[in-house]
TORKOL-4160 file (C-alpha; in steps of 0.2 Angstrom, whole numbers, padded with zeros to 4 digits, m for minus):
477
<pt num="1" X="m0257" Y="0983" Z="0003"/>
<pt num="2" X="m0255" Y="0998" Z="0011"/>
<pt num="3" X="m0268" Y="1011" Z="0018"/>
<pt num="4" X="m0271" Y="1026" Z="0006"/>
<pt num="5" X="m0265" Y="1042" Z="0016"/>
<pt num="6" X="m0276" Y="1051" Z="0025"/>
<pt num="7" X="m0287" Y="1039" Z="0026"/>
<pt num="8" X="m0285" Y="1033" Z="0045"/>
<pt num="9" X="m0291" Y="1054" Z="0050"/>
<pt num="10" X="m0305" Y="1057" Z="0041"/>
<pt num="11" X="m0312" Y="1037" Z="0047"/>
<pt num="12" X="m0308" Y="1045" Z="0065"/>
<pt num="13" X="m0319" Y="1059" Z="0057"/>
<pt num="14" X="m0332" Y="1050" Z="0052"/>
<pt num="15" X="m0332" Y="1039" Z="0068"/>
<pt num="16" X="m0330" Y="1054" Z="0077"/>
<pt num="17" X="m0346" Y="1062" Z="0069"/>
<pt num="18" X="m0356" Y="1046" Z="0071"/>
<pt num="19" X="m0356" Y="1047" Z="0089"/>
<pt num="20" X="m0372" Y="1055" Z="0101"/>
<pt num="21" X="m0369" Y="1072" Z="0107"/>
<pt num="22" X="m0370" Y="1065" Z="0123"/>
<pt num="23" X="m0355" Y="1053" Z="0120"/>
<pt num="24" X="m0345" Y="1069" Z="0112"/>
<pt num="25" X="m0348" Y="1079" Z="0128"/>
<pt num="26" X="m0342" Y="1065" Z="0138"/>
<pt num="27" X="m0327" Y="1063" Z="0131"/>
<pt num="28" X="m0323" Y="1081" Z="0127"/>
<pt num="29" X="m0325" Y="1082" Z="0148"/>
<pt num="30" X="m0315" Y="1069" Z="0151"/>
<pt num="31" X="m0299" Y="1075" Z="0138"/>
<pt num="32" X="m0301" Y="1092" Z="0144"/>
<pt num="33" X="m0299" Y="1088" Z="0162"/>
<pt num="34" X="m0285" Y="1075" Z="0159"/>
<pt num="35" X="m0275" Y="1087" Z="0150"/>
<pt num="36" X="m0279" Y="1100" Z="0163"/>
<pt num="37" X="m0271" Y="1086" Z="0177"/>
<pt num="38" X="m0256" Y="1084" Z="0164"/>
<pt num="39" X="m0252" Y="1103" Z="0162"/>
<pt num="40" X="m0254" Y="1105" Z="0179"/>
<pt num="41" X="m0243" Y="1090" Z="0185"/>
<pt num="42" X="m0230" Y="1098" Z="0171"/>
<pt num="43" X="m0230" Y="1113" Z="0180"/>
<pt num="44" X="m0230" Y="1106" Z="0198"/>
<pt num="45" X="m0216" Y="1096" Z="0194"/>
<pt num="46" X="m0204" Y="1109" Z="0188"/>
<pt num="47" X="m0209" Y="1119" Z="0203"/>
<pt num="48" X="m0205" Y="1107" Z="0215"/>
<pt num="49" X="m0189" Y="1103" Z="0205"/>
<pt num="50" X="m0184" Y="1119" Z="0208"/>
<pt num="51" X="m0188" Y="1121" Z="0225"/>
<pt num="52" X="m0182" Y="1104" Z="0230"/>
<pt num="53" X="m0163" Y="1110" Z="0220"/>
<pt num="54" X="m0163" Y="1128" Z="0228"/>
<pt num="55" X="m0166" Y="1118" Z="0245"/>
<pt num="56" X="m0150" Y="1106" Z="0243"/>
<pt num="57" X="m0140" Y="1119" Z="0235"/>
<pt num="58" X="m0143" Y="1130" Z="0253"/>
<pt num="59" X="m0140" Y="1115" Z="0264"/>
<pt num="60" X="m0123" Y="1113" Z="0251"/>
<pt num="61" X="m0117" Y="1129" Z="0254"/>
<pt num="62" X="m0121" Y="1128" Z="0273"/>
<pt num="63" X="m0109" Y="1113" Z="0275"/>
<pt num="64" X="m0095" Y="1121" Z="0263"/>
<pt num="65" X="m0094" Y="1137" Z="0274"/>
<pt num="66" X="m0092" Y="1126" Z="0287"/>
<pt num="67" X="m0079" Y="1116" Z="0280"/>
<pt num="68" X="m0070" Y="1133" Z="0275"/>
<pt num="69" X="m0069" Y="1141" Z="0292"/>
<pt num="70" X="m0060" Y="1124" Z="0297"/>
<pt num="71" X="m0049" Y="1123" Z="0283"/>
<pt num="72" X="m0045" Y="1143" Z="0286"/>
<pt num="73" X="m0036" Y="1136" Z="0304"/>
<pt num="74" X="m0028" Y="1121" Z="0298"/>
<pt num="75" X="m0026" Y="1124" Z="0280"/>
<pt num="76" X="m0034" Y="1111" Z="0266"/>
<pt num="77" X="m0017" Y="1099" Z="0265"/>
<pt num="78" X="m0021" Y="1096" Z="0284"/>
<pt num="79" X="m0040" Y="1097" Z="0289"/>
<pt num="80" X="m0048" Y="1084" Z="0296"/>
<pt num="81" X="m0060" Y="1076" Z="0284"/>
<pt num="82" X="m0071" Y="1064" Z="0297"/>
<pt num="83" X="m0077" Y="1048" Z="0290"/>
<pt num="84" X="m0091" Y="1044" Z="0279"/>
<pt num="85" X="m0105" Y="1041" Z="0289"/>
<pt num="86" X="m0113" Y="1028" Z="0275"/>
<pt num="87" X="m0127" Y="1041" Z="0269"/>
<pt num="88" X="m0128" Y="1060" Z="0268"/>
<pt num="89" X="m0116" Y="1071" Z="0259"/>
<pt num="90" X="m0101" Y="1068" Z="0252"/>
<pt num="91" X="m0084" Y="1078" Z="0252"/>
<pt num="92" X="m0069" Y="1083" Z="0242"/>
<pt num="93" X="m0054" Y="1094" Z="0245"/>
<pt num="94" X="m0048" Y="1099" Z="0228"/>
<pt num="95" X="m0029" Y="1107" Z="0233"/>
<pt num="96" X="m0020" Y="1120" Z="0220"/>
<pt num="97" X="m0007" Y="1109" Z="0213"/>
<pt num="98" X="m0023" Y="1097" Z="0208"/>
<pt num="99" X="m0022" Y="1083" Z="0220"/>
<pt num="100" X="m0038" Y="1079" Z="0229"/>
<pt num="101" X="m0043" Y="1072" Z="0247"/>
<pt num="102" X="m0059" Y="1061" Z="0252"/>
<pt num="103" X="m0064" Y="1055" Z="0267"/>
<pt num="104" X="m0061" Y="1038" Z="0271"/>
<pt num="105" X="m0074" Y="1027" Z="0265"/>
<pt num="106" X="m0083" Y="1038" Z="0255"/>
<pt num="107" X="m0089" Y="1034" Z="0236"/>
<pt num="108" X="m0081" Y="1041" Z="0223"/>
<pt num="109" X="m0085" Y="1057" Z="0216"/>
<pt num="110" X="m0086" Y="1061" Z="0197"/>
<pt num="111" X="m0068" Y="1068" Z="0191"/>
<pt num="112" X="m0065" Y="1085" Z="0194"/>
<pt num="113" X="m0072" Y="1096" Z="0179"/>
<pt num="114" X="m0062" Y="1110" Z="0173"/>
<pt num="115" X="m0074" Y="1124" Z="0182"/>
<pt num="116" X="m0071" Y="1117" Z="0197"/>
<pt num="117" X="m0052" Y="1115" Z="0196"/>
<pt num="118" X="m0053" Y="1135" Z="0188"/>
<pt num="119" X="m0062" Y="1138" Z="0206"/>
<pt num="120" X="m0047" Y="1130" Z="0217"/>
<pt num="121" X="m0035" Y="1141" Z="0207"/>
<pt num="122" X="m0043" Y="1154" Z="0213"/>
<pt num="123" X="m0051" Y="1161" Z="0195"/>
<pt num="124" X="m0071" Y="1160" Z="0204"/>
<pt num="125" X="m0077" Y="1159" Z="0220"/>
<pt num="126" X="m0090" Y="1147" Z="0219"/>
<pt num="127" X="m0098" Y="1134" Z="0209"/>
<pt num="128" X="m0115" Y="1125" Z="0206"/>
<pt num="129" X="m0113" Y="1107" Z="0195"/>
<pt num="130" X="m0126" Y="1095" Z="0192"/>
<pt num="131" X="m0118" Y="1079" Z="0186"/>
<pt num="132" X="m0133" Y="1068" Z="0175"/>
<pt num="133" X="m0120" Y="1057" Z="0169"/>
<pt num="134" X="m0124" Y="1039" Z="0176"/>
<pt num="135" X="m0139" Y="1032" Z="0186"/>
<pt num="136" X="m0131" Y="1041" Z="0202"/>
<pt num="137" X="m0131" Y="1058" Z="0197"/>
<pt num="138" X="m0125" Y="1073" Z="0210"/>
<pt num="139" X="m0127" Y="1090" Z="0212"/>
<pt num="140" X="m0109" Y="1095" Z="0219"/>
<pt num="141" X="m0105" Y="1114" Z="0225"/>
<pt num="142" X="m0087" Y="1120" Z="0224"/>
<pt num="143" X="m0083" Y="1134" Z="0238"/>
<pt num="144" X="m0065" Y="1141" Z="0235"/>
<pt num="145" X="m0054" Y="1141" Z="0251"/>
<pt num="146" X="m0037" Y="1145" Z="0254"/>
<pt num="147" X="m0024" Y="1134" Z="0246"/>
<pt num="148" X="m0038" Y="1126" Z="0234"/>
<pt num="149" X="m0057" Y="1123" Z="0235"/>
<pt num="150" X="m0070" Y="1113" Z="0246"/>
<pt num="151" X="m0081" Y="1102" Z="0236"/>
<pt num="152" X="m0099" Y="1096" Z="0243"/>
<pt num="153" X="m0109" Y="1084" Z="0236"/>
<pt num="154" X="m0127" Y="1076" Z="0238"/>
<pt num="155" X="m0134" Y="1063" Z="0227"/>
<pt num="156" X="m0148" Y="1068" Z="0218"/>
<pt num="157" X="m0164" Y="1061" Z="0223"/>
<pt num="158" X="m0180" Y="1059" Z="0212"/>
<pt num="159" X="m0190" Y="1050" Z="0223"/>
<pt num="160" X="m0202" Y="1061" Z="0231"/>
<pt num="161" X="m0205" Y="1070" Z="0212"/>
<pt num="162" X="m0208" Y="1052" Z="0205"/>
<pt num="163" X="m0219" Y="1050" Z="0220"/>
<pt num="164" X="m0229" Y="1065" Z="0215"/>
<pt num="165" X="m0230" Y="1061" Z="0198"/>
<pt num="166" X="m0237" Y="1044" Z="0203"/>
<pt num="167" X="m0250" Y="1054" Z="0214"/>
<pt num="168" X="m0253" Y="1064" Z="0201"/>
<pt num="169" X="m0256" Y="1052" Z="0190"/>
<pt num="170" X="m0269" Y="1042" Z="0201"/>
<pt num="171" X="m0277" Y="1058" Z="0204"/>
<pt num="172" X="m0278" Y="1065" Z="0185"/>
<pt num="173" X="m0286" Y="1046" Z="0183"/>
<pt num="174" X="m0298" Y="1050" Z="0195"/>
<pt num="175" X="m0302" Y="1066" Z="0189"/>
<pt num="176" X="m0304" Y="1060" Z="0171"/>
<pt num="177" X="m0316" Y="1047" Z="0177"/>
<pt num="178" X="m0328" Y="1059" Z="0187"/>
<pt num="179" X="m0325" Y="1073" Z="0172"/>
<pt num="180" X="m0333" Y="1059" Z="0161"/>
<pt num="181" X="m0347" Y="1055" Z="0171"/>
<pt num="182" X="m0350" Y="1073" Z="0177"/>
<pt num="183" X="m0350" Y="1078" Z="0158"/>
<pt num="184" X="m0361" Y="1064" Z="0154"/>
<pt num="185" X="m0373" Y="1070" Z="0169"/>
<pt num="186" X="m0371" Y="1088" Z="0162"/>
<pt num="187" X="m0375" Y="1082" Z="0145"/>
<pt num="188" X="m0390" Y="1072" Z="0151"/>
<pt num="189" X="m0398" Y="1086" Z="0159"/>
<pt num="190" X="m0392" Y="1099" Z="0147"/>
<pt num="191" X="m0399" Y="1090" Z="0134"/>
<pt num="192" X="m0414" Y="1086" Z="0138"/>
<pt num="193" X="m0425" Y="1100" Z="0133"/>
<pt num="194" X="m0417" Y="1097" Z="0116"/>
<pt num="195" X="m0424" Y="1079" Z="0118"/>
<pt num="196" X="m0442" Y="1085" Z="0122"/>
<pt num="197" X="m0441" Y="1098" Z="0109"/>
<pt num="198" X="m0434" Y="1082" Z="0096"/>
<pt num="199" X="m0450" Y="1071" Z="0103"/>
<pt num="200" X="m0464" Y="1085" Z="0102"/>
<pt num="201" X="m0456" Y="1090" Z="0082"/>
<pt num="202" X="m0457" Y="1070" Z="0079"/>
<pt num="203" X="m0476" Y="1068" Z="0088"/>
<pt num="204" X="m0480" Y="1084" Z="0075"/>
<pt num="205" X="m0473" Y="1076" Z="0060"/>
<pt num="206" X="m0483" Y="1059" Z="0062"/>
<pt num="207" X="m0500" Y="1068" Z="0069"/>
<pt num="208" X="m0497" Y="1082" Z="0057"/>
<pt num="209" X="m0504" Y="1091" Z="0070"/>
<pt num="210" X="m0497" Y="1108" Z="0068"/>
<pt num="211" X="m0509" Y="1118" Z="0081"/>
<pt num="212" X="m0497" Y="1108" Z="0095"/>
<pt num="213" X="m0485" Y="1122" Z="0101"/>
<pt num="214" X="m0467" Y="1114" Z="0110"/>
<pt num="215" X="m0471" Y="1121" Z="0126"/>
<pt num="216" X="m0456" Y="1138" Z="0131"/>
<pt num="217" X="m0443" Y="1129" Z="0144"/>
<pt num="218" X="m0425" Y="1130" Z="0146"/>
<pt num="219" X="m0415" Y="1146" Z="0141"/>
<pt num="220" X="m0404" Y="1156" Z="0131"/>
<pt num="221" X="m0401" Y="1147" Z="0115"/>
<pt num="222" X="m0413" Y="1130" Z="0118"/>
<pt num="223" X="m0427" Y="1145" Z="0121"/>
<pt num="224" X="m0422" Y="1152" Z="0105"/>
<pt num="225" X="m0422" Y="1136" Z="0094"/>
<pt num="226" X="m0439" Y="1132" Z="0103"/>
<pt num="227" X="m0447" Y="1150" Z="0099"/>
<pt num="228" X="m0440" Y="1148" Z="0081"/>
<pt num="229" X="m0447" Y="1130" Z="0080"/>
<pt num="230" X="m0465" Y="1137" Z="0084"/>
<pt num="231" X="m0464" Y="1153" Z="0075"/>
<pt num="232" X="m0461" Y="1138" Z="0059"/>
<pt num="233" X="m0477" Y="1130" Z="0065"/>
<pt num="234" X="m0485" Y="1147" Z="0066"/>
<pt num="235" X="m0479" Y="1151" Z="0048"/>
<pt num="236" X="m0486" Y="1133" Z="0043"/>
<pt num="237" X="m0502" Y="1134" Z="0051"/>
<pt num="238" X="m0505" Y="1151" Z="0042"/>
<pt num="239" X="m0498" Y="1144" Z="0026"/>
<pt num="240" X="m0510" Y="1127" Z="0029"/>
<pt num="241" X="m0525" Y="1140" Z="0033"/>
<pt num="242" X="m0522" Y="1151" Z="0018"/>
<pt num="243" X="m0522" Y="1134" Z="0006"/>
<pt num="244" X="m0539" Y="1131" Z="0014"/>
<pt num="245" X="m0547" Y="1145" Z="0011"/>
<pt num="246" X="m0539" Y="1147" Z="m0005"/>
<pt num="247" X="m0548" Y="1128" Z="m0012"/>
<pt num="248" X="m0562" Y="1132" Z="m0002"/>
<pt num="249" X="m0564" Y="1151" Z="m0012"/>
<pt num="250" X="m0560" Y="1143" Z="m0027"/>
<pt num="251" X="m0572" Y="1130" Z="m0027"/>
<pt num="252" X="m0586" Y="1143" Z="m0023"/>
<pt num="253" X="m0579" Y="1156" Z="m0037"/>
<pt num="254" X="m0580" Y="1140" Z="m0050"/>
<pt num="255" X="m0597" Y="1133" Z="m0046"/>
<pt num="256" X="m0608" Y="1148" Z="m0054"/>
<pt num="257" X="m0599" Y="1148" Z="m0072"/>
<pt num="258" X="m0598" Y="1127" Z="m0072"/>
<pt num="259" X="m0615" Y="1126" Z="m0068"/>
<pt num="260" X="m0621" Y="1138" Z="m0080"/>
<pt num="261" X="m0608" Y="1132" Z="m0094"/>
<pt num="262" X="m0617" Y="1115" Z="m0088"/>
<pt num="263" X="m0635" Y="1119" Z="m0091"/>
<pt num="264" X="m0631" Y="1127" Z="m0108"/>
<pt num="265" X="m0624" Y="1112" Z="m0113"/>
<pt num="266" X="m0634" Y="1101" Z="m0105"/>
<pt num="267" X="m0647" Y="1112" Z="m0115"/>
<pt num="268" X="m0638" Y="1110" Z="m0131"/>
<pt num="269" X="m0637" Y="1092" Z="m0130"/>
<pt num="270" X="m0655" Y="1088" Z="m0125"/>
<pt num="271" X="m0663" Y="1098" Z="m0140"/>
<pt num="272" X="m0649" Y="1090" Z="m0151"/>
<pt num="273" X="m0655" Y="1072" Z="m0146"/>
<pt num="274" X="m0673" Y="1078" Z="m0149"/>
<pt num="275" X="m0669" Y="1084" Z="m0167"/>
<pt num="276" X="m0676" Y="1101" Z="m0161"/>
<pt num="277" X="m0661" Y="1111" Z="m0159"/>
<pt num="278" X="m0665" Y="1122" Z="m0175"/>
<pt num="279" X="m0683" Y="1124" Z="m0171"/>
<pt num="280" X="m0681" Y="1127" Z="m0154"/>
<pt num="281" X="m0667" Y="1139" Z="m0156"/>
<pt num="282" X="m0667" Y="1151" Z="m0169"/>
<pt num="283" X="m0651" Y="1156" Z="m0176"/>
<pt num="284" X="m0649" Y="1171" Z="m0167"/>
<pt num="285" X="m0651" Y="1163" Z="m0150"/>
<pt num="286" X="m0641" Y="1150" Z="m0155"/>
<pt num="287" X="m0627" Y="1162" Z="m0160"/>
<pt num="288" X="m0631" Y="1170" Z="m0144"/>
<pt num="289" X="m0629" Y="1154" Z="m0132"/>
<pt num="290" X="m0614" Y="1150" Z="m0143"/>
<pt num="291" X="m0607" Y="1167" Z="m0138"/>
<pt num="292" X="m0612" Y="1164" Z="m0119"/>
<pt num="293" X="m0602" Y="1147" Z="m0119"/>
<pt num="294" X="m0587" Y="1157" Z="m0126"/>
<pt num="295" X="m0586" Y="1168" Z="m0113"/>
<pt num="296" X="m0590" Y="1157" Z="m0099"/>
<pt num="297" X="m0575" Y="1148" Z="m0106"/>
<pt num="298" X="m0567" Y="1162" Z="m0107"/>
<pt num="299" X="m0570" Y="1165" Z="m0090"/>
<pt num="300" X="m0566" Y="1149" Z="m0082"/>
<pt num="301" X="m0548" Y="1151" Z="m0090"/>
<pt num="302" X="m0544" Y="1167" Z="m0085"/>
<pt num="303" X="m0549" Y="1162" Z="m0067"/>
<pt num="304" X="m0538" Y="1145" Z="m0067"/>
<pt num="305" X="m0523" Y="1156" Z="m0074"/>
<pt num="306" X="m0529" Y="1169" Z="m0060"/>
<pt num="307" X="m0529" Y="1154" Z="m0047"/>
<pt num="308" X="m0513" Y="1147" Z="m0053"/>
<pt num="309" X="m0504" Y="1163" Z="m0051"/>
<pt num="310" X="m0511" Y="1167" Z="m0033"/>
<pt num="311" X="m0507" Y="1150" Z="m0028"/>
<pt num="312" X="m0489" Y="1150" Z="m0036"/>
<pt num="313" X="m0487" Y="1165" Z="m0021"/>
<pt num="314" X="m0468" Y="1171" Z="m0024"/>
<pt num="315" X="m0462" Y="1156" Z="m0032"/>
<pt num="316" X="m0458" Y="1159" Z="m0049"/>
<pt num="317" X="m0444" Y="1155" Z="m0061"/>
<pt num="318" X="m0443" Y="1172" Z="m0067"/>
<pt num="319" X="m0427" Y="1180" Z="m0063"/>
<pt num="320" X="m0427" Y="1197" Z="m0056"/>
<pt num="321" X="m0418" Y="1210" Z="m0069"/>
<pt num="322" X="m0415" Y="1229" Z="m0072"/>
<pt num="323" X="m0429" Y="1237" Z="m0083"/>
<pt num="324" X="m0435" Y="1253" Z="m0091"/>
<pt num="325" X="m0453" Y="1252" Z="m0079"/>
<pt num="326" X="m0462" Y="1262" Z="m0092"/>
<pt num="327" X="m0457" Y="1247" Z="m0105"/>
<pt num="328" X="m0468" Y="1236" Z="m0095"/>
<pt num="329" X="m0482" Y="1249" Z="m0091"/>
<pt num="330" X="m0483" Y="1252" Z="m0113"/>
<pt num="331" X="m0483" Y="1234" Z="m0116"/>
<pt num="332" X="m0498" Y="1228" Z="m0102"/>
<pt num="333" X="m0508" Y="1243" Z="m0111"/>
<pt num="334" X="m0503" Y="1238" Z="m0129"/>
<pt num="335" X="m0512" Y="1219" Z="m0122"/>
<pt num="336" X="m0526" Y="1227" Z="m0113"/>
<pt num="337" X="m0531" Y="1234" Z="m0131"/>
<pt num="338" X="m0531" Y="1218" Z="m0141"/>
<pt num="339" X="m0540" Y="1210" Z="m0129"/>
<pt num="340" X="m0554" Y="1225" Z="m0126"/>
<pt num="341" X="m0551" Y="1237" Z="m0141"/>
<pt num="342" X="m0566" Y="1246" Z="m0134"/>
<pt num="343" X="m0556" Y="1254" Z="m0120"/>
<pt num="344" X="m0547" Y="1270" Z="m0122"/>
<pt num="345" X="m0530" Y="1271" Z="m0113"/>
<pt num="346" X="m0522" Y="1287" Z="m0111"/>
<pt num="347" X="m0503" Y="1286" Z="m0108"/>
<pt num="348" X="m0492" Y="1297" Z="m0098"/>
<pt num="349" X="m0476" Y="1289" Z="m0094"/>
<pt num="350" X="m0458" Y="1292" Z="m0094"/>
<pt num="351" X="m0442" Y="1281" Z="m0090"/>
<pt num="352" X="m0439" Y="1274" Z="m0073"/>
<pt num="353" X="m0428" Y="1260" Z="m0069"/>
<pt num="354" X="m0434" Y="1247" Z="m0057"/>
<pt num="355" X="m0425" Y="1230" Z="m0053"/>
<pt num="356" X="m0439" Y="1217" Z="m0054"/>
<pt num="357" X="m0447" Y="1202" Z="m0064"/>
<pt num="358" X="m0457" Y="1208" Z="m0080"/>
<pt num="359" X="m0469" Y="1197" Z="m0081"/>
<pt num="360" X="m0474" Y="1197" Z="m0066"/>
<pt num="361" X="m0474" Y="1217" Z="m0066"/>
<pt num="362" X="m0483" Y="1218" Z="m0082"/>
<pt num="363" X="m0497" Y="1205" Z="m0077"/>
<pt num="364" X="m0498" Y="1219" Z="m0062"/>
<pt num="365" X="m0501" Y="1232" Z="m0074"/>
<pt num="366" X="m0514" Y="1223" Z="m0084"/>
<pt num="367" X="m0524" Y="1219" Z="m0070"/>
<pt num="368" X="m0525" Y="1236" Z="m0066"/>
<pt num="369" X="m0530" Y="1244" Z="m0082"/>
<pt num="370" X="m0541" Y="1230" Z="m0084"/>
<pt num="371" X="m0550" Y="1233" Z="m0068"/>
<pt num="372" X="m0552" Y="1252" Z="m0075"/>
<pt num="373" X="m0558" Y="1248" Z="m0090"/>
<pt num="374" X="m0572" Y="1240" Z="m0083"/>
<pt num="375" X="m0578" Y="1253" Z="m0073"/>
<pt num="376" X="m0573" Y="1269" Z="m0084"/>
<pt num="377" X="m0587" Y="1277" Z="m0097"/>
<pt num="378" X="m0586" Y="1272" Z="m0116"/>
<pt num="379" X="m0581" Y="1291" Z="m0117"/>
<pt num="380" X="m0568" Y="1291" Z="m0104"/>
<pt num="381" X="m0551" Y="1285" Z="m0107"/>
<pt num="382" X="m0542" Y="1276" Z="m0094"/>
<pt num="383" X="m0528" Y="1288" Z="m0089"/>
<pt num="384" X="m0512" Y="1280" Z="m0084"/>
<pt num="385" X="m0497" Y="1291" Z="m0078"/>
<pt num="386" X="m0479" Y="1286" Z="m0075"/>
<pt num="387" X="m0466" Y="1295" Z="m0065"/>
<pt num="388" X="m0454" Y="1296" Z="m0056"/>
<pt num="389" X="m0454" Y="1302" Z="m0038"/>
<pt num="390" X="m0440" Y="1305" Z="m0025"/>
<pt num="391" X="m0433" Y="1286" Z="m0025"/>
<pt num="392" X="m0450" Y="1278" Z="m0031"/>
<pt num="393" X="m0457" Y="1275" Z="m0048"/>
<pt num="394" X="m0474" Y="1280" Z="m0046"/>
<pt num="395" X="m0489" Y="1272" Z="m0058"/>
<pt num="396" X="m0507" Y="1279" Z="m0056"/>
<pt num="397" X="m0521" Y="1270" Z="m0064"/>
<pt num="398" X="m0537" Y="1282" Z="m0065"/>
<pt num="399" X="m0551" Y="1280" Z="m0072"/>
<pt num="400" X="m0570" Y="1289" Z="m0071"/>
<pt num="401" X="m0581" Y="1276" Z="m0064"/>
<pt num="402" X="m0593" Y="1278" Z="m0049"/>
<pt num="403" X="m0577" Y="1276" Z="m0036"/>
<pt num="404" X="m0575" Y="1263" Z="m0023"/>
<pt num="405" X="m0586" Y="1266" Z="m0010"/>
<pt num="406" X="m0579" Y="1269" Z="0010"/>
<pt num="407" X="m0584" Y="1251" Z="0016"/>
<pt num="408" X="m0575" Y="1242" Z="0002"/>
<pt num="409" X="m0559" Y="1250" Z="0001"/>
<pt num="410" X="m0552" Y="1240" Z="0019"/>
<pt num="411" X="m0554" Y="1226" Z="0009"/>
<pt num="412" X="m0553" Y="1229" Z="m0011"/>
<pt num="413" X="m0537" Y="1219" Z="m0012"/>
<pt num="414" X="m0542" Y="1202" Z="m0001"/>
<pt num="415" X="m0545" Y="1188" Z="m0013"/>
<pt num="416" X="m0562" Y="1185" Z="m0022"/>
<pt num="417" X="m0567" Y="1200" Z="m0015"/>
<pt num="418" X="m0582" Y="1210" Z="m0025"/>
<pt num="419" X="m0590" Y="1223" Z="m0021"/>
<pt num="420" X="m0611" Y="1222" Z="m0022"/>
<pt num="421" X="m0609" Y="1235" Z="m0036"/>
<pt num="422" X="m0597" Y="1223" Z="m0046"/>
<pt num="423" X="m0607" Y="1206" Z="m0046"/>
<pt num="424" X="m0615" Y="1210" Z="m0062"/>
<pt num="425" X="m0599" Y="1214" Z="m0072"/>
<pt num="426" X="m0585" Y="1200" Z="m0079"/>
<pt num="427" X="m0573" Y="1193" Z="m0065"/>
<pt num="428" X="m0566" Y="1182" Z="m0051"/>
<pt num="429" X="m0562" Y="1197" Z="m0037"/>
<pt num="430" X="m0542" Y="1191" Z="m0040"/>
<pt num="431" X="m0535" Y="1206" Z="m0050"/>
<pt num="432" X="m0531" Y="1216" Z="m0037"/>
<pt num="433" X="m0525" Y="1203" Z="m0024"/>
<pt num="434" X="m0512" Y="1199" Z="m0039"/>
<pt num="435" X="m0507" Y="1215" Z="m0039"/>
<pt num="436" X="m0504" Y="1216" Z="m0021"/>
<pt num="437" X="m0492" Y="1201" Z="m0020"/>
<pt num="438" X="m0482" Y="1207" Z="m0035"/>
<pt num="439" X="m0481" Y="1223" Z="m0028"/>
<pt num="440" X="m0476" Y="1217" Z="m0010"/>
<pt num="441" X="m0465" Y="1204" Z="m0018"/>
<pt num="442" X="m0454" Y="1220" Z="m0027"/>
<pt num="443" X="m0455" Y="1229" Z="m0010"/>
<pt num="444" X="m0467" Y="1240" Z="m0017"/>
<pt num="445" X="m0483" Y="1248" Z="m0012"/>
<pt num="446" X="m0501" Y="1249" Z="m0018"/>
<pt num="447" X="m0513" Y="1260" Z="m0011"/>
<pt num="448" X="m0532" Y="1266" Z="m0018"/>
<pt num="449" X="m0540" Y="1283" Z="m0018"/>
<pt num="450" X="m0553" Y="1293" Z="m0023"/>
<pt num="451" X="m0549" Y="1301" Z="m0042"/>
<pt num="452" X="m0552" Y="1321" Z="m0046"/>
<pt num="453" X="m0564" Y="1314" Z="m0060"/>
<pt num="454" X="m0574" Y="1305" Z="m0048"/>
<pt num="455" X="m0568" Y="1287" Z="m0051"/>
<pt num="456" X="m0554" Y="1276" Z="m0044"/>
<pt num="457" X="m0536" Y="1281" Z="m0042"/>
<pt num="458" X="m0524" Y="1265" Z="m0038"/>
<pt num="459" X="m0506" Y="1270" Z="m0035"/>
<pt num="460" X="m0492" Y="1259" Z="m0034"/>
<pt num="461" X="m0474" Y="1265" Z="m0028"/>
<pt num="462" X="m0459" Y="1254" Z="m0033"/>
<pt num="463" X="m0441" Y="1258" Z="m0025"/>
<pt num="464" X="m0429" Y="1264" Z="m0040"/>
<pt num="465" X="m0414" Y="1253" Z="m0046"/>
<pt num="466" X="m0400" Y="1260" Z="m0036"/>
<pt num="467" X="m0389" Y="1273" Z="m0045"/>
<pt num="468" X="m0374" Y="1258" Z="m0046"/>
<pt num="469" X="m0385" Y="1247" Z="m0055"/>
<pt num="470" X="m0393" Y="1261" Z="m0066"/>
<pt num="471" X="m0374" Y="1267" Z="m0072"/>
<pt num="472" X="m0372" Y="1248" Z="m0077"/>
<pt num="473" X="m0384" Y="1251" Z="m0089"/>
<pt num="474" X="m0388" Y="1235" Z="m0102"/>
<pt num="475" X="m0374" Y="1224" Z="m0095"/>
<pt num="476" X="m0386" Y="1222" Z="m0079"/>
<pt num="477" X="m0401" Y="1217" Z="m0093"/>
């Protein structure tokens, strides 16, 4: 069965990816050095061949000029050609009629080429030819002389290049092996901080000790990686601390309403078991107790919802969309009126486009209005104003209550914080904290100040939607 096309390269890729970083660096270093040596060998071989050829041509030209000088005196047909000594240069005389003369005992040269024949006839001054037609190649130089031409040839000798190539091969193998060893040593040294970093990360994962920072060592990318991991550990520590504080605060806040609820229910159960419920609790007291129980259950439900919303942080399935903030404010005011009919709300809103999560924004506005309603006198409405100011949508919630003491202002947005004057009022101290979280998540800012009416003035600044997004209109919703 034939192997599917492309399986080989994919298998090689998978094999390569399974190798350790040290092995990869070792192979890369050895390969890089081997390729460098091969390229250097190619260039050096070409240069050596060129240099040897030039030297041989220069020697052939010098020898041919000596023979040409002798031929000028005796003529090519009569010039004396010494016997072949058994090695060295080869000589051949080409006469104008095409006949040739060679020394006695000299090996036969390749046939006279057509270009060499034209030199003998006076068409050109000289010619260099390389004959590689067989194993015994020759470098032949043809020089025009009176009555013909003189050829001096030398057998091509590749032994220097072959010896050079063999030497370069040995050097290349040695360099590749040395490069692999050096690459592995460098990889071991360079990756030592990563090994220590890995060990520290594994230790943190096993012990769950987020307080153990990883030592900052190395430089460049390694240092940035260690700093990033330490920053991540710091963020995890802060998150764990926030979760612990949330759990502790939640337990503390839930204790009081749960205790009150448990005591009231136990009282009802005990009286009912004795059969003295009607006699011990008149209808008016029983109604008041049941109303208290309902209020406590409602308070617990509100507290549980706020805790859930706060614990979720910025995690939400709700998508961001382009919306009119005025619609959100009106919806929140309507919801407050339905929940607490006694609160009077005066709305003064103008349409302002923002980009955000409608439900989260409505919850924040509802908390602002609900907080103001707790403090505002019955004959004084809660004033809610919305306007566009520059690149911001400005929402102001103004009440005519006693205001917020200067000592309480820095902590008014803390979770579960309640001023001494608010202890007697219902609430969990989470409303304004949720407001700040929602506003921060939308890139805005919430502040508190003194109202001209003497109460508290809470102001929310949200960035308005970009002009291009506004122009999209309903398509952005």
